[in-house]
C-alpha positions in Angstrom: 49.6 154.3 39.0 49.4 150.8 37.8 52.3 148.9 37.3 51.1 146.8 34.6 49.6 147.3 31.1 47.1 145.5 29.0 47.2 145.1 25.4 44.1 144.2 24.5 42.6 143.9 21.2 41.3 146.9 19.5 37.8 146.0 19.7 37.6 144.5 22.9 35.4 147.0 24.8 33.0 146.8 21.9 32.9 142.8 21.8 34.0 142.1 25.6 30.6 140.1 25.9 32.1 138.1 22.8 35.2 137.5 24.1 33.5 136.1 27.4 31.1 134.1 25.8 34.0 132.2 23.8 36.4 131.2 26.8 39.4 132.2 25.8 41.8 135.1 25.5 45.3 135.6 24.5 46.9 138.3 26.0 50.2 140.5 26.1 50.8 142.3 29.5 53.4 144.3 30.8 54.4 144.2 34.3 56.9 146.3 36.0 58.8 147.0 32.6 58.6 143.3 31.4 56.1 141.9 28.8 54.5 138.6 28.9 51.7 136.7 27.0 49.1 134.8 29.1 46.4 132.6 27.9 43.1 132.8 30.1 40.7 130.4 29.6 37.1 129.6 31.6 36.9 126.2 33.1 34.5 125.1 30.6 36.6 125.9 27.3 39.6 124.9 28.9 37.9 121.5 29.4 36.9 121.2 25.5 40.3 122.3 24.6 42.0 119.5 26.7 39.8 117.4 25.4 40.5 118.0 21.7 44.0 118.5 21.9 44.4 114.8 23.8 41.9 113.4 20.9 43.9 115.1 18.2 47.7 114.9 19.6 47.7 112.7 22.8 48.7 116.0 25.0 47.9 119.2 25.9 50.5 122.3 26.8 49.8 125.9 27.3 52.7 128.0 28.7 51.1 130.7 31.2 47.8 129.3 31.2 45.4 131.2 33.6 42.3 129.8 34.7 39.3 132.2 35.4 35.9 132.4 36.2 34.6 134.0 33.3 37.0 135.9 30.7 36.6 139.4 31.3 38.5 142.3 32.3 37.5 142.5 35.8 38.8 138.9 36.3 42.1 139.6 34.2 42.7 142.7 36.2 42.0 141.0 39.6 44.4 138.1 38.5 47.0 140.5 38.0 46.9 142.5 40.6 46.5 139.5 43.0 50.0 138.2 41.1 51.5 141.6 41.6 50.6 141.8 45.5 51.7 138.5 46.0 55.5 139.1 44.6 56.3 142.3 46.6 
């Protein structure tokens, strides 16, 4: 039994390739009975977002930011499982 649940967008499995291409995704994830929001970015999209925000606002801030090679379910699950295993 997994100790987490990922609240995926309803169309995620049909359009996972599109989320991966977009390079970012905000998800609610339940871990051991608590809910957390994580924003997942790939490095390229994160760089673009940081540059845009610095230009527009002079700062960049994102709570619970996770950078993964590609924004896909496999990498998101890998992050969560590694995070859970390091907290034991």
